[in-house]
C-alpha positions in Angstrom: 0.0 0.0 0.0 1.3 3.4 -1.0 1.1 6.1 1.7 1.6 9.8 1.2 3.0 12.5 3.4 -0.2 14.4 4.0 -0.8 15.4 7.6 -3.1 12.9 9.4 -6.5 14.2 10.5 -6.8 11.9 13.6 -4.2 10.7 16.0 -3.9 8.5 19.0 -3.5 11.4 21.4 -7.2 12.3 21.1 -8.4 8.7 21.1 -10.9 7.8 23.8 -11.0 4.6 25.8 -14.0 3.1 23.9 -12.4 3.6 20.5 -9.1 2.2 21.9 -10.8 -0.8 23.4 -12.6 -1.7 20.2 -9.4 -1.4 18.2 -7.6 -3.6 20.6 -10.4 -6.2 20.4 -10.4 -6.2 16.5 -6.6 -6.1 15.9 -5.1 -9.4 14.8 -1.4 -10.4 14.4 0.1 -8.9 11.3 -2.3 -5.9 11.3 -1.0 -2.4 11.0 -2.6 0.3 13.2 -2.9 4.1 12.9 -1.6 4.1 9.3 -1.4 7.5 7.5 -3.0 7.2 4.0 -4.3 9.9 1.6 -4.5 12.5 4.3 -6.3 10.3 6.7 -5.3 7.9 9.5 -6.7 4.4 9.1 -7.4 2.6 12.4 -6.4 -0.9 11.2 -5.0 -2.1 7.9 -5.3 -5.8 7.2 -3.6 -6.6 3.9 -5.6 -4.3 1.5 -8.6 -4.0 3.8 -9.1 -0.8 5.9 -11.0 -1.2 9.2 -12.4 2.1 10.5 -13.9 2.4 14.0 -16.5 5.2 14.3 -17.9 5.9 17.8 -19.5 9.3 16.8 -21.5 10.8 13.9 -21.2 9.3 10.4 -21.1 12.8 8.9 -17.4 12.8 9.5 -17.0 9.6 7.4 -18.5 10.8 4.2 -15.4 12.4 2.7 -13.2 9.5 3.8 -15.5 6.9 2.3 -15.9 8.8 -1.0 -12.1 9.0 -1.4 -11.1 5.5 -0.2 -14.0 3.1 -1.2 -13.1 3.1 -4.9 -9.7 1.7 -4.1 -10.0 -0.4 -0.9 -12.5 -2.6 0.9 -13.5 -0.9 4.1 -15.1 -2.3 7.2 -16.8 0.4 9.1 -17.3 -0.6 12.7 -19.9 1.1 14.9 -20.7 0.3 18.6 -24.4 0.1 19.5 -25.0 0.4 23.3 -27.1 -2.5 24.6 -26.5 -1.6 28.3 -24.8 1.4 29.8 -23.5 2.1 33.3 -23.1 5.8 34.3 -20.3 6.7 36.7 -20.3 10.1 38.3 -17.0 11.5 39.5 -15.7 14.6 41.1 -13.7 17.0 39.0 -10.6 15.2 40.2 -11.8 11.8 39.3 -13.1 10.4 42.6 -16.1 8.2 42.0 -19.4 9.4 43.6 -21.8 6.8 42.4 -22.4 4.3 39.6 -25.8 3.4 38.2 -27.3 1.4 35.3 -28.9 3.6 32.6 -32.4 2.6 31.3 -31.0 2.8 27.8 -31.4 -0.4 25.7 -30.1 -0.1 22.1 -31.2 -2.3 19.3 -29.7 -2.9 15.8 -32.1 -0.6 13.9 -30.7 2.3 15.9 -27.8 2.3 13.4 -30.1 4.3 11.0 -29.6 7.4 13.2 -26.1 7.3 11.5 -26.8 5.6 8.2 -29.1 8.5 7.3 -25.9 10.4 6.6 -24.5 7.9 4.1 -27.4 6.2 2.2 -25.7 6.3 -1.2 -22.8 4.1 0.1 -24.8 1.2 1.5 -24.7 -0.9 -1.7 -21.1 -0.2 -2.5 -19.3 -3.5 -3.1 -16.3 -2.3 -1.0 -18.2 -1.3 2.1 -19.2 -3.6 5.0 -20.7 -2.0 8.1 -20.2 -4.0 11.3 -22.4 -3.3 14.3 -20.9 -4.2 17.7 -23.6 -4.7 20.3 -21.8 -3.7 23.5 -22.0 -2.7 27.1 -20.2 0.5 28.0 -19.3 2.6 31.0 -19.8 6.3 30.6 -17.8 8.5 33.0 -19.2 12.0 33.9 -17.2 14.5 35.8 -18.6 17.4 37.9 -16.2 20.0 36.5 -18.6 22.7 35.4 -17.5 22.3 31.8 -20.4 20.2 30.5 -23.6 21.4 28.7 -26.6 22.9 30.5 -28.5 19.6 29.7 -26.0 17.8 31.9 -26.0 20.6 34.5 -22.3 21.3 34.0 -21.3 17.6 34.2 -18.9 16.8 31.3 -18.5 13.5 29.5 -15.0 12.5 30.4 -14.7 9.1 28.8 -16.5 6.0 27.5 -15.1 2.6 28.2 -15.8 -0.8 26.6 -17.1 -3.4 29.0 -18.5 -6.3 26.9 -19.1 -7.2 23.2 -22.2 -9.3 22.9 -22.6 -9.7 19.1 -21.4 -8.6 15.7 -23.7 -7.9 12.8 -22.2 -7.5 9.4 -24.1 -5.5 6.7 -22.8 -5.9 3.1 -24.8 -4.7 0.1 -28.6 -4.0 0.1 -30.0 -7.5 0.7 -28.4 -7.4 4.1 -30.6 -4.4 5.1 -33.7 -6.3 4.3 -33.5 -7.6 7.9 -34.8 -4.2 9.1 -38.1 -4.6 7.2 -40.0 -7.4 9.0 -42.1 -9.8 7.0 -45.1 -8.7 9.1 -45.0 -5.2 7.5 -48.0 -4.5 5.2 -47.3 -3.9 1.5 -47.2 -1.1 0.8 -46.3 0.4 4.3 -46.1 3.8 6.0 -43.6 5.0 8.5 -46.3 4.6 11.1 -46.5 0.9 10.1 -42.7 0.6 10.4 -42.7 2.3 13.8 -45.4 0.0 15.1 -43.7 -3.2 13.7 -40.2 -2.3 15.0 -41.6 -0.8 18.2 -39.4 2.3 17.7 -40.0 6.0 17.7 -41.7 7.5 14.6 -38.7 9.8 14.0 -36.4 6.7 13.7 -38.9 5.0 11.4 -38.8 8.1 9.2 -35.0 7.9 9.1 -35.1 4.2 8.2 -37.5 4.9 5.3 -35.5 7.9 4.1 -32.2 6.0 4.1 -33.6 2.8 2.4 -35.4 4.9 -0.2 -32.2 6.8 -1.0 -30.3 3.4 -1.2 -33.1 2.1 -3.5 -34.1 -0.8 -1.3 -37.6 0.6 -1.0 -39.5 3.0 -3.3 -42.1 5.7 -2.7 -45.2 4.3 -4.4 -48.1 6.5 -3.4 -50.0 8.1 -0.6 -52.4 7.1 2.2 -54.0 10.3 3.2 -51.0 12.5 4.0 -48.7 9.6 4.7 -46.2 8.3 2.1 -46.5 4.7 1.0 -43.4 2.6 0.5 -42.8 -0.8 -1.3 -39.9 -3.1 -0.8 -37.9 -3.5 -4.1 -35.6 -6.4 -3.1 
């Protein structure tokens, strides 16, 4: 693989514990880590495959995918939180209390991020891997956090357990998010009811899969759009 001398955009100095823990879990003997390439830093290089770990918003991945996918197979790894423990600490890091969050993530939550990259989902060089995990979130009472957290800042996220991996490659793999019990055609309300998810998430799923051309807009039911599965 030919590297260039462009300045990397991401480095290990800013890497958080969750990202580092996932990278450690995924790395195999012979892999290269933190490899500069085309102005980016690739988390793991395995032969010609690039493995990218994204713990935040997929918006940041659009430019990288556009530039690298034509030339390299990319596995984009994203952790979905099944269970979370919240640890509250003083500003100096002394633990005050630890509690379990009511959060329970499910695989279709990935569409909160896929909505940013629908045109890449059927690319032959892209595999998206969902890691269903438990994590520990560390909050510190340092007055630097948002008003929503009343000044508590998110200090770190740590990997506790990996329960399952789900690999999504090409459009037929995304058919799993459209249950057989869906009516045909269906509305986003039908999808929300069937998946037992919020309506806004069902709308993101429909938007993403329509842009990816797995489903098509085929009419109206009152003011609601009707969709038909194409694959």
